[in-house]
N, C-alpha and C positions, 0 to 999 in steps of 0.2 A: 240412546242417551249418551252424551259425552260426560266423562268423568272429570271433575275439576282437577287442576294441577295438584300434585302431592309434593309437599316440601321434603319428605323423606328424612325427617330428623330435626329440622329447624325451619323457622320462617326467615326468608331472605327477600327483602323488598328493595335492595339497593342496586339491583341489576348485576350483581357480581357473580351470581350463580351460573353454572353451565347447565343448560336445559337438555334433557334427553326425552325424546318421545317414546312412548311404550304402547304397543298394540296388543290387545288380548280380547278373546270372546268372553264377555262378561254378562251377556243376556242371551236368551233364546232367540233364534234357533241355534246359536253357537253352543259349543260344548262348554258350559259354564264352569264345571268343576275343573276342567283342564285350564281354563283361563284364570281361575282363582289360584291354582297351584303355580302357574307360570308367573303371575304377578307377585305372588308371595316371594318367590325366589329373586325376582328382579328388585323388588323393594328392599328385601333384606340386604342384598349386596350394595345397593345405593346407600343405605344407612351405614353400613360398615365402612364404605369409602369415606363418607362424611365424618364418621366418628374418628377416623385416623387422619384428618386434616384435609380431606377433599383432594382436589387436583390442583397442586401448586397453591394451596390455601383457598381455593374456590370450591364451594359445595356443589354437588350435583343436585339438580331439581328435576324430579320426574313428572312428566306431563302425560297422563294416561288417557287413552281413547279406546272405547269399546267398539270392536268391529262387528259383533253379533253374527259372525260367520258370513258377512256380506262383503263380497269383493269390491263393489262400488263404494260402499261406506269406508272400507279400508283405504282405498285410493284417495278418497276425499280427505280422510284423516291425515294421510301423509302430506297432502298439499297444505292443510291447515297448520300442521306442525312445522313445516318449512317456513311458513309466514310468521310463526311464533318464535322463530329463531333457534330451533333446536340444533345442536351440533350433530346429532345422529338419531336414528330411529332404531328401536330394538323390539323383539318379541314376535308375536303371533304364533298360533297353533295350527290352524286349518291351512292345508297346503294351497288350495285354490285361492284363498284369501291372501295368503302370503305372496302368491304369484302376482296378484294385482298390486299389492303394496310395493313389491320389488320393482315392478315395471314403472310405477309412478316415481319411486325413489331414483331409479336410473334416469328417467326423463328430466327430473328436477335437480339432479346433482346433489343428493343428500345421502350420506352413508346409511345403510340399513343392515344391521346384524340380525339375521333371522334365527330365532331360538329353536323352534321345534318342528317346523314344516319340512316334509321330506321329498316332495315332488322334485324329480330331477331337474326339470326345466323351469326354474323360477323366473328366468328371463329368456326372451327369444334369442338374444345374441349375448356373447360374453360381455360382462360389464365389470368395471373396476369399483363400482359403488356398493355392491352387495356381497356379503359374506354369510356363511351359514354354519351353525354348530351341529344340527341333527344330521345323522347319516342319510345319504340319498336313498330314495325308495329302491332303486335298482340294486343297491348293495344290501340293505337290510332284508328285503323280501326274498333275495336269493338265499340268504341264510335260513329264512323261514322255510323255503322250498327244500333245502337240504335236510332240515328237521323232519319234514313230512316223509321224505324218501327213507331216512333212517328209521322212521317209525313204521315203515312198510305201507305207507298210504300213497297209492299211485293213481287212483281214480278220484280226482279232485273235482268237486262241484263248488261253484262260487255263487252265492246269492248276492246280486249286485244291483246298484242303482245308477242311473245316468250321471256321470261325473268324470272329468278328465283324470281325477285322482284314482278312482276305482278302476277305470279303463287302463290306466298306466300300470296299476298293481296287477291286474289280470294278465296283461301282456308280459310283465316280468316273470310271473309264475309260469305261464305257458312256455315262454322261451327257455326257461331254465329246466323245466320238467320234461319237455318233449324229447330232448336228446337222451334222457335218462329213463325212458320208458313210462313217463307219466302223462296223463291226459287232464285237460281242464274243460269242464262243462259249465257254461254260463246259464244261470237260472235268473229270470226276472224277479226281483224282489216284490213286484206288485202282485205276484201270485198269492193266493191265500196260503197261510201256513200249511193247511192240510194238503193243498195241491202241490206245494213245494215238497212236502214229505213224500207224496206219491212219486214225484219225479226222481227223488233221490233213490227210492227203492227200485223203480223201473230201470234206472241207469247203473245200478250197482255201485253207487258212489261209496268210497271208503272214508271220505272226509268232506265236510261242508265248511267253507270259509265264509264268514260274515263280512262282506264288503258293502256294508250298509250303515246308516246312521243309528245313533242311540239316543233315546230309548226305542224309538220307532224307526224301522220295523224290527230291530234286532231282538228286543225282548220277546215279542210274541213268536218269532221264529224259533228261538231257543226253547221256549216252553213247549211248542208243538213237537219239535224234534225229540226233546227229552221225554215227552209223554207217549211217543210212538214206539211200541215194542218192536216193530220191524227194524228200527234204527238203533237198537241197543248198542251195537258195536261201532257205530260211526263216530269218528272224531269230529267234534265241532271246534273250529278255530277262529281267531279274530286277529290277524296280523297287525291291524291298525291300532290295537291296544285298548279296545273298549273295556275289557275287564280290569284294567289297571286301577280304576277309581272306585271309591266306596259306594257310589250310587249304583254301580253294577250289582253289587252284593245286595244292596237294599231292595233293588227291583226283582232280583232273581233268586236270592238265597242260595240254597244248595245247587239249584239248577245252573247257576252261573259259575260253578267251580269246574275244574278239569277242562278249561277252554284255553289253549295255548295262545299267547300273544307276544309281540315284540316289546322288549323293554331295554332302554339304553342306559344300563348301569353295569358296573363291573361286578364280579362275583363277591368281592369284598371292597368296601370303601377304605381309603387311607385316612390318616388323621384329619386332614382338611375336610374330606367328605363326611366323616363321622361328626365333626364339629358343626358343619353347616346343616347336616341332616337333623341333628338335635335341635338346633335353632328353628328350622323349618317346622319340625313336628310341634314345637311349642306354639308357633304362630298359627298353624293350620288346625291344631287339635286332632291330628290324625297322622298316620305315616305319610311322609311326603312321597309323591310320585316322581318318576324320572323327569317329568316336565318341570317340577319345582327346581331340581338341580340344573336343568337347562337354563332356567331363568337366572339363577345365581351365576352360572358360568358365563352367560352372555355379558353381564355387567363387568365381571372380573376381566374378561378379555378386552372389552372396550376401555375400561379404566386403564389397563396396561398401555393401550395405544395413546390415550389422552395424556398420560404421564410422560411417555417417551417421545411423542411426536407432535403434541400440541392439539388444540381444540378446533382448528380450522377444518372445514368439511373436506377439502381437497387433500389436506395432510392426512386425515384419517383414512380416506380411501386409498391413498398411496401406501399406507402402512400395513395393510392386511398381511402381506407376505413376511413381515418382520415381527408379527405377534409371536410371543413365546411366554405364556403365563401358566401358572399352576392352576388347573381346574379341580373341581371336586371329584372328577372321575378319572382323569389322567391329564398330563400336560397338553395344552391347546396350542396348535399351530395351524395356519391356513396355507393351502397350496392350490395350484391349478390341477384339477383332476379330470382326466379324459371323459368327455361326455357331459360334464357339469359346467354350466355357464357362469357360475359365481365362485368366489373364493370359498373353499370348502375345508372344514376340519375333517381330515381323513385318518382315522375314523373314531367316533365315540364307541365305547364298548357296547356290545350287543348281546342280549340273552333272549332265548325263547323260554318263557315261564308260564305257569298257570297257577290258579288258586287251588290249594289242596282240598280235595273233596271231603277229607276228614276234618278239616279246619279251614274254612273258606277265607279267613282273615290272613292266612299264611301263604306265602308264595313259594313255589317249587321251581328250581332251575332245571329245565329239561335239556337245554342245548345252548352252547355259546359259540359266538362267531368272532 
């Protein structure tokens, strides 16, 4: 389902607005809660731009499209947004979906500022049209691997599903752990939870990483492992961030605590981050995830470009290396990073956190990168 354009603060029917396309997973099988947080951050920032006079007196108009975690749908949405005259496209959470959107944006010559997807290769070849805020998977998942080593976990099992994203993550872990005495065993997530538990015991795994979708099959796997006395000492982890959202706790309760994941926030937010976090909490009715901050930072970075370099698509694309704006988590600048084909913010702050077993609504910082 396509979402109608949002005026983000006021109705503008005289053609004077600057249209921005926004992509987010808002229906299943997309991660709907992530999409809701992402869009909350994007929309809040757009409204704040408009409340302070817009871009040279012209308001931003947000045109939202639901990707539903479907790469083909995302690519078609980019094409539609180009025909609707957007100056740029922002957003998306799922890496494989963002890759499809980035490829179409590159082909059509429209700027795409990717908010949250981490897959290193968003495009096959270097492009001037695409920039990204989220840390690349190869960077963040190496930090997660360092956390595992520091925790004394070297026999790592991964329950994984077929996906370029999960395969890439497994490769990052294996390449980083192997020279440091770690091993990575791949287990097919189509195994029954009971069979998966047996495999963990047989292979002497000291950690199980959930490289799988949520809620299926992540939730039944966690329940099975938590209920198996043979695995009482195993660490269950989820580097992709499944436990970040409230629906994780709703589905698993106490079983969902103590599962470390990657979160892209600093140890302490500054004044801007505190202010934006408060606004986001009021909008969402819950603690905002790092994805909501990514959404706000995306529009802040793009608004800086629009104010300084104009609203033409080519001008925006040429301006990525000149971005210098204050984000909620630290100043944002884009650069060319080795091995990354798009303009990259290097890097957003990274934490490994979990939910406190004594109080699952509270997060504990276990490691920082």
